[in-house]
C-alpha positions as a printed Julia matrix, in Angstrom:
307×3 Matrix{Float64}:
  -0.06   -0.1     0.07
   1.48    3.27   -1.23
   1.74    6.67    0.42
   0.55    9.86   -0.92
   2.78   12.94   -0.54
   0.55   14.38    2.35
   0.92   11.41    4.21
  -2.63    9.86    3.82
  -3.01    6.22    2.85
  -4.14    5.64   -0.83
  -7.35    3.61   -1.51
  -8.89    2.1    -4.69
  -8.56    4.57   -7.67
 -11.37    6.88   -8.72
 -12.29    4.76  -11.73
 -12.79    1.67   -9.79
 -15.1     3.73   -7.18
 -17.2     5.2   -10.15
 -17.81    1.78  -11.76
 -19.01    0.4    -8.53
 -21.43    3.17   -7.73
 -23.03    2.8   -11.3
 -23.54   -0.87  -10.65
 -25.42   -0.21   -7.43
 -27.59    2.56   -8.99
 -28.38    0.22  -11.94
 -29.59   -2.48   -9.76
 -31.78    0.04   -7.91
 -33.47    1.49  -10.98
 -33.97   -2.06  -12.47
 -35.85   -2.98   -9.37
 -38.4    -0.22   -9.29
 -38.68    0.49  -13.02
 -41.93   -1.49  -13.19
 -43.5     0.67  -10.72
 -42.43    4.11  -11.6
 -41.39    5.6   -14.86
 -38.02    7.43  -14.9
 -38.5    11.37  -15.37
 -36.59   11.08  -18.77
 -39.18    8.47  -19.91
 -42.23   10.29  -18.78
 -41.07   13.54  -20.5
 -40.41   11.68  -23.55
 -43.88   10.11  -23.79
 -45.55   13.48  -23.05
 -43.64   14.93  -26.04
 -44.48   11.96  -28.25
 -48.23   12.15  -27.18
 -47.96    8.78  -25.79
 -49.51    9.61  -22.5
 -53.4     9.55  -22.67
 -55.69   11.5   -20.8
 -57.02    8.4   -18.98
 -53.63    7.1   -18.04
 -52.58    7.8   -14.46
 -50.04   10.57  -13.84
 -46.31    9.28  -14.18
 -45.66   11.29  -10.93
 -48.64    9.81   -9.02
 -47.88    7.92   -5.97
 -48.31    4.17   -6.5
 -51.36    2.53   -5.02
 -50.87   -1.18   -5.24
 -53.72   -1.98   -2.78
 -56.22   -0.03   -4.79
 -57.37    2.1    -1.79
 -57.66    5.41   -3.78
 -55.05    7.18   -1.75
 -52.38    7.37   -4.61
 -53.94    9.91   -6.92
 -54.04   13.39   -5.58
 -56.38   14.53   -8.42
 -59.61   13.28   -6.87
 -62.52   15.42   -8.14
 -64.42   17.69   -5.47
 -67.69   16.82   -4.31
 -70.56   18.28   -6.29
 -71.62   21.85   -5.22
 -68.28   22.22   -3.06
 -67.45   25.48   -4.93
 -71.07   26.86   -4.99
 -71.57   30.03   -2.36
 -73.94   29.44    0.51
 -77.57   30.53   -0.18
 -78.7    33.79    1.19
 -81.15   33.84    3.97
 -84.74   34.24    2.82
 -86.63   37.57    3.58
 -87.69   37.65    7.26
 -85.38   34.93    8.28
 -82.67   35.57   10.7
 -79.13   34.91    9.5
 -77.69   32.04   11.22
 -74.39   33.02   12.88
 -71.59   30.68   13.26
 -69.6    31.08   16.45
 -66.05   32.64   15.93
 -63.12   30.47   16.32
 -60.41   31.06   18.85
 -58.45   33.22   16.25
 -61.42   35.32   15.17
 -62.72   36.51   18.38
 -60.52   39.55   18.71
 -59.26   40.7    22.05
 -60.15   38.52   24.98
 -62.28   40.22   27.7
 -62.68   39.39   31.31
 -65.86   39.55   33.19
 -66.16   41.83   36.16
 -64.81   40.05   39.13
 -62.92   37.36   36.9
 -64.22   34.59   35.13
 -64.78   34.08   31.34
 -66.89   36.48   29.07
 -69.7    33.92   29.24
 -70.04   34.45   33.08
 -70.43   38.14   32.41
 -74.1    39.45   33.08
 -75.99   40.15   30.02
 -77.32   43.55   29.38
 -80.88   44.22   28.36
 -81.91   46.3    25.37
 -82.1    49.72   27.33
 -78.81   48.93   29.6
 -75.4    50.05   28.7
 -72.56   47.63   28.49
 -70.12   47.7    31.55
 -67.4    50.24   31.2
 -64.02   48.59   30.36
 -61.22   48.86   32.91
 -59.29   52.04   33.02
 -61.81   54.07   30.89
 -63.43   57.05   32.5
 -67.17   56.54   32.16
 -67.55   60.57   32.15
 -65.05   61.05   29.41
 -66.39   63.33   26.74
 -69.34   64.39   28.98
 -69.19   68.05   29.67
 -70.27   69.34   33.12
 -73.37   71.3    33.17
 -72.62   75.05   33.01
 -73.53   76.98   36.06
 -74.88   80.62   35.48
 -73.12   82.76   38.1
 -74.99   85.96   38.51
 -72.87   89.01   38.12
 -71.91   91.0    41.26
 -74.13   93.99   41.23
 -73.84   94.99   44.81
 -73.17   98.63   45.36
 -69.53   99.91   45.43
 -68.25  102.16   48.1
 -67.46  105.79   46.83
 -63.99  106.6    45.98
 -62.44  109.69   47.59
 -58.96  111.51   46.85
 -56.87  113.61   49.12
 -57.77  114.69   52.59
 -60.51  117.04   51.88
 -63.33  114.65   52.88
 -61.39  113.12   55.86
 -62.36  113.76   59.53
 -59.9   115.8    61.32
 -58.42  112.68   63.47
 -57.97  110.7    60.32
 -56.25  113.54   58.53
 -53.88  114.13   61.24
 -52.82  110.53   61.4
 -52.54  110.27   57.69
 -50.43  113.4    57.47
 -48.11  112.13   60.26
 -47.44  108.74   58.39
 -46.63  110.7    55.17
 -44.19  112.99   57.03
 -42.36  110.26   58.76
 -42.07  108.18   55.46
 -40.75  111.04   53.42
 -37.72  111.33   55.97
 -36.27  108.2    54.44
 -35.7   107.0    58.06
 -37.88  104.06   59.09
 -37.2   104.9    62.73
 -39.27  108.03   62.41
 -42.27  105.77   62.12
 -41.78  104.7    65.67
 -43.36  107.6    67.3
 -46.44  107.32   64.96
 -46.92  103.74   65.67
 -46.83  104.47   69.49
 -49.38  107.27   69.13
 -52.35  104.62   69.09
 -53.6   103.07   72.3
 -53.02   99.7    70.48
 -50.26   99.46   67.92
 -51.38   98.73   64.35
 -51.55   95.15   63.15
 -48.61   94.42   61.01
 -49.06   90.76   60.22
 -51.0    87.76   61.81
 -49.43   86.71   65.08
 -46.77   88.37   67.18
 -44.08   90.25   65.18
 -41.96   91.54   67.97
 -40.32   94.98   67.55
 -42.51   96.75   64.73
 -39.6    98.51   63.21
 -37.31   95.5    62.9
 -40.26   93.6    61.46
 -40.82   96.41   58.94
 -37.11   96.4    57.98
 -37.04   92.53   57.53
 -40.39   92.77   55.36
 -38.73   95.46   53.07
 -36.77   94.52   49.91
 -33.9    96.51   51.3
 -32.14   96.33   54.54
 -33.02   99.98   55.57
 -36.73   99.65   55.05
 -37.12  102.35   52.46
 -39.17  100.17   50.12
 -41.66  100.09   52.93
 -41.63  103.92   53.26
 -42.36  104.14   49.58
 -45.1   101.74   49.68
 -46.91  103.85   52.45
 -46.58  107.02   50.42
 -48.0   105.3    47.44
 -50.97  103.77   49.26
 -51.75  107.09   51.1
 -51.66  109.15   48.05
 -54.25  106.81   46.16
 -57.91  106.94   46.55
 -59.68  105.81   49.77
 -62.99  104.69   50.75
 -65.11  104.65   53.91
 -66.21  101.48   55.15
 -69.18  100.81   57.66
 -69.97  104.43   58.0
 -71.72  105.63   61.23
 -70.96  102.03   62.95
 -68.35  101.21   65.75
 -66.17   99.59   63.07
 -66.02  102.56   60.85
 -62.72  102.38   58.81
 -60.98  104.6    56.23
 -59.0   102.25   53.9
 -56.23  103.02   51.56
 -56.12  102.09   48.65
 -59.56  101.64   47.62
 -58.59   98.73   45.28
 -58.55   96.57   48.58
 -62.23   97.05   49.02
 -63.43   96.55   45.48
 -63.35   93.72   43.22
 -60.73   93.94   40.57
 -63.0    92.87   37.75
 -65.3    95.92   38.53
 -62.66   98.42   38.16
 -62.96  101.08   35.31
 -60.02  101.44   32.78
 -59.17  104.67   34.47
 -58.94  102.87   37.77
 -57.06  100.0    36.4
 -54.34  102.57   35.24
 -54.2   103.84   38.85
 -53.85  100.2    40.11
 -50.9    99.59   37.63
 -49.08  102.58   39.34
 -48.71  100.39   42.44
 -48.66   96.87   41.15
 -47.51   94.92   38.17
 -49.7    93.33   35.66
 -48.55   89.75   37.0
 -49.52   90.9    40.47
 -52.94   91.68   39.31
 -53.28   88.52   37.29
 -52.52   86.64   40.62
 -55.14   88.55   42.59
 -57.68   87.78   39.92
 -56.9    84.17   40.21
 -57.55   84.33   44.04
 -60.25   86.81   43.64
 -58.59   88.69   46.66
 -56.31   91.72   47.42
 -53.04   90.36   48.19
 -51.03   93.61   48.76
 -50.48   96.05   51.68
 -53.47   98.19   52.78
 -53.85  100.85   55.5
 -56.73  101.27   57.92
 -57.25  104.29   60.14
 -60.24  104.42   62.53
 -62.66  107.38   62.66
 -60.87  108.55   65.99
 -57.53  108.8    64.24
 -56.2   105.38   65.48
 -53.85  103.6    63.08
 -55.38   99.89   63.07
 -53.44   98.06   60.48
 -50.63   98.14   57.85
 -50.6    94.65   56.63
 -50.78   92.28   53.62
 -54.01   90.46   53.06
 -53.69   86.66   52.72
 -55.87   84.34   50.43
């Protein structure tokens, strides 16, 4: 036994192997030749018109037992391709239950169970709302007609001509102290009243210290400027002739913003910004400083209203 250059052992020659393979295949074809025609023979017969219409297909599966399972060209039953008849007039159409792949998304009955366990709804009843869907979606709430505010507004005054003498003196004293630029000058005016004016809800401690801390600057001059702006604006008289009679600055604090005239809104914007006014409209309340002096000249409050 010879060796090939690559070290593998040499076997029989290629010619000998091909001859052996041809002999084996020849025996196989000879054995089944009587059952199935070779493809070459079948095509040759078709070309020569030797295959009749009644002859079995050369490619059909053999059926030696005669059970009828070898020919795949069996005719369909009569009427198999005809469409189903339409229902007669007045006759309800018969519905075939949908298969598992034709039912669409599965549903779960309330409380669990299958859709067949869900309670049936009558003709006038609405089906149950699917989980996660707002039953009121798309339903607009009923509109409520709110009657406009037509209550009488307090009369607006300017300057000091219509003020009682005690009120006029207190106002003048506050303006004089504020114009000095020294917030300590307010201490004497604050202590004039039997009860010190209210500056905030709760105890504020020393009033001058509190006013400095409430100011935008450390010296409290912003608070002095606010006092001047408010006392030079218009004022109103509330609860006239009663024990709680009060003179209030500015008059905006006692009137709804939505009922101010265009001229009054211009006066308002001299004190507040448009953003401040919009916020007050949202809360429907006055959210800035206001001053109240009683009919006897007592300074009752200088504070910010809270919503």
